[in-house]
C-alpha positions as a Markdown table, in Angstrom:
| # | Residue | x | y | z |
|---|---|---|---|---|
| 1 | Unk | 64.2 | 67.7 | -165.9 |
| 2 | Unk | 67.8 | 67.0 | -166.7 |
| 3 | Unk | 70.3 | 69.6 | -168.1 |
| 4 | Unk | 71.4 | 69.4 | -171.7 |
| 5 | Unk | 74.9 | 68.2 | -170.8 |
| 6 | Unk | 73.6 | 65.4 | -168.5 |
| 7 | Unk | 71.3 | 64.3 | -171.4 |
| 8 | Unk | 74.3 | 64.1 | -173.8 |
| 9 | Unk | 76.2 | 62.0 | -171.3 |
| 10 | Unk | 73.1 | 59.8 | -170.8 |
| 11 | Unk | 72.7 | 59.3 | -174.5 |
| 12 | Unk | 76.4 | 58.4 | -174.9 |
| 13 | Unk | 76.1 | 55.8 | -172.0 |
| 14 | Unk | 72.9 | 54.3 | -173.4 |
| 15 | Unk | 74.5 | 53.9 | -176.9 |
| 16 | Unk | 77.6 | 52.3 | -175.5 |
| 17 | Unk | 75.7 | 50.1 | -173.0 |
| 18 | Unk | 73.8 | 48.6 | -175.9 |
| 19 | Unk | 77.0 | 47.8 | -177.8 |
| 20 | Unk | 76.4 | 50.4 | -180.4 |
| 21 | Unk | 78.5 | 53.3 | -181.6 |
| 22 | Unk | 77.7 | 56.9 | -182.6 |
| 23 | Unk | 78.1 | 56.2 | -186.3 |
| 24 | Unk | 75.7 | 53.3 | -186.4 |
| 25 | Unk | 73.0 | 55.2 | -184.4 |
| 26 | Unk | 73.5 | 58.4 | -186.5 |
| 27 | Unk | 72.9 | 56.5 | -189.7 |
| 28 | Unk | 69.9 | 54.7 | -188.0 |
| 29 | Unk | 68.2 | 58.0 | -187.2 |
| 30 | Unk | 68.8 | 59.2 | -190.8 |
| 31 | Unk | 71.7 | 61.5 | -190.2 |
| 32 | Unk | 75.3 | 61.6 | -191.4 |
| 33 | Unk | 77.8 | 59.3 | -189.7 |
| 34 | Unk | 79.3 | 62.1 | -187.5 |
| 35 | Unk | 75.9 | 63.6 | -186.3 |
| 36 | Unk | 75.8 | 62.0 | -182.8 |
| 37 | Unk | 79.5 | 62.4 | -182.2 |
| 38 | Unk | 79.2 | 66.1 | -183.0 |
| 39 | Unk | 76.0 | 66.4 | -180.8 |
| 40 | Unk | 77.6 | 64.6 | -177.8 |
| 41 | Unk | 81.2 | 65.8 | -178.0 |
| 42 | Unk | 80.8 | 69.3 | -179.5 |
| 43 | Unk | 77.3 | 70.2 | -178.4 |
| 44 | Unk | 76.1 | 70.8 | -181.9 |
| 45 | Unk | 73.2 | 70.9 | -182.4 |
| 46 | Unk | 72.2 | 72.2 | -179.0 |
| 47 | Unk | 69.2 | 69.9 | -178.9 |
| 48 | Unk | 68.2 | 67.0 | -181.0 |
| 49 | Unk | 65.5 | 67.6 | -183.6 |
| 50 | Unk | 62.0 | 66.2 | -182.9 |
| 51 | Unk | 62.3 | 63.5 | -185.5 |
| 52 | Unk | 65.8 | 62.5 | -184.5 |
| 53 | Unk | 64.9 | 62.5 | -180.8 |
| 54 | Unk | 61.9 | 60.3 | -181.5 |
| 55 | Unk | 63.9 | 57.8 | -183.6 |
| 56 | Unk | 66.7 | 57.7 | -181.0 |
| 57 | Unk | 64.3 | 57.0 | -178.2 |
| 58 | Unk | 63.0 | 54.0 | -180.1 |
| 59 | Unk | 66.5 | 52.7 | -180.8 |
| 60 | Unk | 67.6 | 53.1 | -177.2 |
| 61 | Unk | 64.2 | 51.9 | -175.8 |
| 62 | Unk | 63.7 | 54.9 | -173.5 |
| 63 | Unk | 61.0 | 57.4 | -173.1 |
| 64 | Unk | 61.5 | 60.3 | -175.4 |
| 65 | Unk | 61.3 | 62.7 | -172.5 |
| 66 | Unk | 64.6 | 61.3 | -171.2 |
| 67 | Unk | 66.3 | 62.7 | -174.2 |
| 68 | Unk | 65.4 | 66.4 | -173.8 |
| 69 | Unk | 65.3 | 69.1 | -171.2 |
| 70 | Unk | 62.0 | 70.4 | -172.7 |
| 71 | Unk | 58.6 | 69.2 | -171.5 |
| 72 | Unk | 57.0 | 66.9 | -174.0 |
| 73 | Unk | 53.4 | 65.8 | -174.4 |
| 74 | Unk | 51.5 | 63.5 | -176.7 |
| 75 | Unk | 50.8 | 66.3 | -179.1 |
| 76 | Unk | 54.5 | 66.6 | -179.8 |
| 77 | Unk | 54.3 | 63.5 | -182.1 |
| 78 | Unk | 53.2 | 64.2 | -185.6 |
| 79 | Unk | 50.1 | 62.4 | -186.7 |
| 80 | Unk | 52.2 | 60.5 | -189.3 |
| 81 | Unk | 54.5 | 59.2 | -186.6 |
| 82 | Unk | 51.8 | 57.6 | -184.5 |
| 83 | Unk | 51.3 | 53.9 | -185.1 |
| 84 | Unk | 47.5 | 53.8 | -185.1 |
| 85 | Unk | 47.3 | 50.0 | -184.8 |
| 86 | Unk | 49.4 | 50.0 | -181.6 |
| 87 | Unk | 47.5 | 53.0 | -180.3 |
| 88 | Unk | 44.2 | 51.3 | -180.9 |
| 89 | Unk | 45.5 | 48.1 | -179.2 |
| 90 | Unk | 46.4 | 50.1 | -176.1 |
| 91 | Unk | 43.1 | 51.9 | -175.9 |
| 92 | Unk | 41.1 | 48.7 | -176.4 |
| 93 | Unk | 43.0 | 46.9 | -173.7 |
| 94 | Unk | 42.7 | 49.7 | -171.3 |
| 95 | Unk | 39.0 | 50.2 | -171.9 |
| 96 | Unk | 38.4 | 46.4 | -171.6 |
| 97 | Unk | 40.4 | 46.3 | -168.3 |
| 98 | Unk | 38.6 | 49.3 | -166.9 |
| 99 | Unk | 35.3 | 47.8 | -167.7 |
| 100 | Unk | 36.1 | 44.4 | -166.4 |
| 101 | Unk | 37.3 | 45.9 | -163.1 |
| 102 | Unk | 34.4 | 48.4 | -162.9 |
| 103 | Unk | 36.9 | 51.3 | -162.6 |
| 104 | Unk | 36.3 | 54.9 | -163.7 |
| 105 | Unk | 39.4 | 56.8 | -164.7 |
| 106 | Unk | 39.5 | 60.5 | -165.5 |
| 107 | Unk | 40.2 | 61.4 | -169.1 |
| 108 | Unk | 43.4 | 63.0 | -168.1 |
| 109 | Unk | 44.7 | 59.9 | -166.2 |
| 110 | Unk | 43.6 | 57.6 | -169.0 |
| 111 | Unk | 45.4 | 59.8 | -171.6 |
| 112 | Unk | 48.6 | 59.7 | -169.4 |
| 113 | Unk | 48.4 | 55.9 | -169.1 |
| 114 | Unk | 47.9 | 55.6 | -172.9 |
| 115 | Unk | 50.9 | 57.9 | -173.5 |
| 116 | Unk | 53.1 | 56.1 | -171.1 |
| 117 | Unk | 52.3 | 52.7 | -172.5 |
| 118 | Unk | 52.6 | 53.9 | -176.1 |
| 119 | Unk | 56.0 | 55.4 | -175.6 |
| 120 | Unk | 57.2 | 52.1 | -174.2 |
| 121 | Unk | 55.9 | 49.8 | -176.9 |
| 122 | Unk | 55.7 | 51.9 | -180.1 |
| 123 | Unk | 59.1 | 50.6 | -181.5 |
| 124 | Unk | 57.9 | 47.0 | -181.2 |
| 125 | Unk | 56.0 | 44.7 | -183.6 |
| 126 | Unk | 52.3 | 44.5 | -183.1 |
| 127 | Unk | 52.6 | 41.0 | -181.4 |
| 128 | Unk | 55.3 | 42.1 | -179.0 |
| 129 | Unk | 53.4 | 45.4 | -178.3 |
| 130 | Unk | 50.2 | 43.4 | -177.5 |
| 131 | Unk | 52.0 | 41.4 | -174.8 |
| 132 | Unk | 53.7 | 44.5 | -173.4 |
| 133 | Unk | 50.4 | 46.4 | -173.2 |
| 134 | Unk | 48.8 | 43.6 | -171.2 |
| 135 | Unk | 51.9 | 43.5 | -168.9 |
| 136 | Unk | 51.7 | 47.3 | -168.3 |
| 137 | Unk | 48.0 | 47.1 | -167.5 |
| 138 | Unk | 48.7 | 44.3 | -165.0 |
| 139 | Unk | 51.5 | 46.3 | -163.4 |
| 140 | Unk | 49.2 | 49.3 | -163.2 |
| 141 | Unk | 46.6 | 47.0 | -161.6 |
| 142 | Unk | 49.1 | 45.8 | -159.0 |
| 143 | Unk | 50.2 | 49.3 | -158.2 |
| 144 | Unk | 46.5 | 50.3 | -157.6 |
| 145 | Unk | 46.2 | 47.6 | -155.1 |
| 146 | Unk | 49.1 | 49.0 | -153.1 |
| 147 | Unk | 47.6 | 52.5 | -152.8 |
């Protein structure tokens, strides 16, 4: 896991690489205009709050784990924050793919795959997410062939 200062630098770079600025992103995550500048430049707050970190990950299109030095798991998300339509879409596609390929996956591995795909598509519309889910499953299928 990365250290807090490295994470601050990474967030700054991601914001700037996407042509955004601290003020725009601060407002987009529901904070005051100076929030991210204070976080990145002054180290206050020490860590982003859970809600702010989740929103920032969606805006920057990165896994939320990349924005914290603390280990996260799927239970970190509040039930209200989970998009049930996208989660159902992911589960249905994975179950269908496993069945069609006659593959058995441990519950832990299946949960990890669902979590990985969810974090990569949860900021997208349902149509875009559906395409990405199929892409991720195909990538996973190709990786299995290499093993």
